[in-house]
C-alpha positions, -999 to +999 in steps of 0.1 A: -308-831+603-322-824+573-353-809+594-327-790+617-313-776+584-349-764+571-359-749+601-326-727+604-328-713+565-363-703+580-348-683+614-324-670+583-354-658+562-369-643+590-340-623+596-329-610+564-373-601+557-368-579+593-336-560+583-353-555+548-388-540+564-366-520+588-345-504+564-375-502+543-388-479+572-366-453+572-335-442+551-317-427+581-324-398+603-351-371+591-331-338+582-343-306+552-324-278+539-339-242+538-335-222+503-344-185+508-333-151+512-313-144+542-319-100+540-358-092+533-370-054+535-393-044+559-429-054+553-419-072+522-431-111+518-406-137+512-408-174+494-390-204+513-384-240+497-382-264+529-371-296+512-367-330+530-347-359+531-339-391+549-363-400+576-395-428+564-401-441+536-428-451+516-463-431+517-456-400+539-471-372+552-450-341+556-459-312+575-441-280+583-447-256+614-428-224+613-425-190+624-405-157+633-390-142+668-371-110+672-367-079+686-402-062+679-420-086+648-448-059+646-460-065+614-445-098+608-456-131+599-462-160+609-459-155+647-453-182+673-489-173+691-500-181+658-474-204+631-481-211+599-483-248+583-480-264+560-484-301+548-481-327+515-471-356+500-441-340+484-409-335+496-402-302+494-432-273+508-433-245+503-440-216+535-443-175+529-428-153+557-434-112+559-408-093+579-416-070+603-415-032+597-385-023+616-350-035+609-335-062+629-318-101+629-347-122+628-353-161+637-369-180+616-382-214+632-388-247+613-405-276+623-415-304+594-428-336+608-427-366+583-451-396+590-453-427+572-489-448+564-494-468+595-457-454+612-446-429+638-442-396+631-401-385+625-396-349+631-366-316+635-368-286+643-339-264+629-329-227+631-325-198+608-309-161+607-327-139+587-317-098+584-344-075+577-328-040+567-342-014+542-330-012+513-309+014+489-321+025+457-299+020+432-305+041+396-287+046+365-300+065+336-289+057+300-287+076+266-292+059+232-280+083+209-282+056+182-307+061+151-326+026+160-345+014+197-322-010+216-340-038+232-341-061+262-305-043+279-295-064+308-282-043+337-263-057+363-254-040+396-220-041+416-206-037+449-173-036+461-168-059+430-194-084+437-225-089+417-260-079+438-283-083+413-293-077+378-321-053+362-336-053+322-347-022+301-372-031+279-365-007+251-348+030+248-359+041+213-333+068+194-318+095+212-342+094+246-336+081+280-347+050+300-340+046+340-331+014+351-332+006+391-322-020+413-336-027+455-301-031+470-300-053+506-270-037+522-261-066+546-230-063+562-224-030+544-199-019+568-197+026+572-175+042+553-163+043+513-176+020+486-177+015+446-207+008+426-205-002+391-229-005+363-229-023+330-254-024+303-254-057+283-266-057+256-267-093+238-264-108+268-232-125+270-213-110+303-191-093+282-192-053+277-175-043+242-183-004+237-179-014+194-212-028+204-225+007+224-223-012+258-209+007+283-198+004+320-194+028+346-187+032+387-189+055+412-185+060+445-211+060+474-207+064+513-231+047+540-231+051+575-237+021+602-258+029+632-264+002+660-282-032+645-312-025+663-319+003+647-307-003+611-290+015+586-284+053+573-272+061+542-252+096+542-267+099+502-302+094+515-329+074+495-306+060+467-274+060+446-281+077+416-256+072+382-261+093+349-246+065+326-220+080+299-252+106+289-253+120+255-221+102+248-226+066+243-250+053+220-264+022+229-273-003+197-299-029+192-283-064+196-268-077+163-265-040+147-225-028+138 
């Protein structure tokens, strides 16, 4: 009886060890997330982060193979005939994509391989959509009517009430002008009337206080959208320009009252 119990215990230990080994060999299916821009200007380079999770445990080598597909990929890279490749032992890898010269909707194809030391490779392939669209150059000129230099002015750009980006003016000397610009990618911008709002934030607290010389202004612009295959046409041409209270509102140095 004692011998049988001993043998049974050994069998149970073997089963537990096998289960632990199997658990250590994999922690769920291999998946990954892709972080990066959903829109790129023609010819622009963009960086994406591929972050792996699940898959084999232990000493694992991760490899990424990727390329773009589209209606006309001239000027774009990498392509299926010569895909991009990168690898490493960390779960996060960077890949680089160059947009074609023509506006279109691209498909980015990414394959991730995970190879444990002495184990079997797992892989997964996913596709992602990227819009290639010409930017609208938003421009606003600010005037400092004060006696001191305004420094590090945060300019926030809103289209139809949604924040689309920020830019920074390093300084505006007394009684001088400075122009801020921002390249806005009009993804999903419908034809018709739109509102552009610009804010100048001196103390970077996300609150516009006219008593501090901070300003906000808005204007209307119009867009006309052609067929998606040929891209966007902006009726105002290469940019939208706003003179922001020129000669009226003084921008003061942070901390001045």
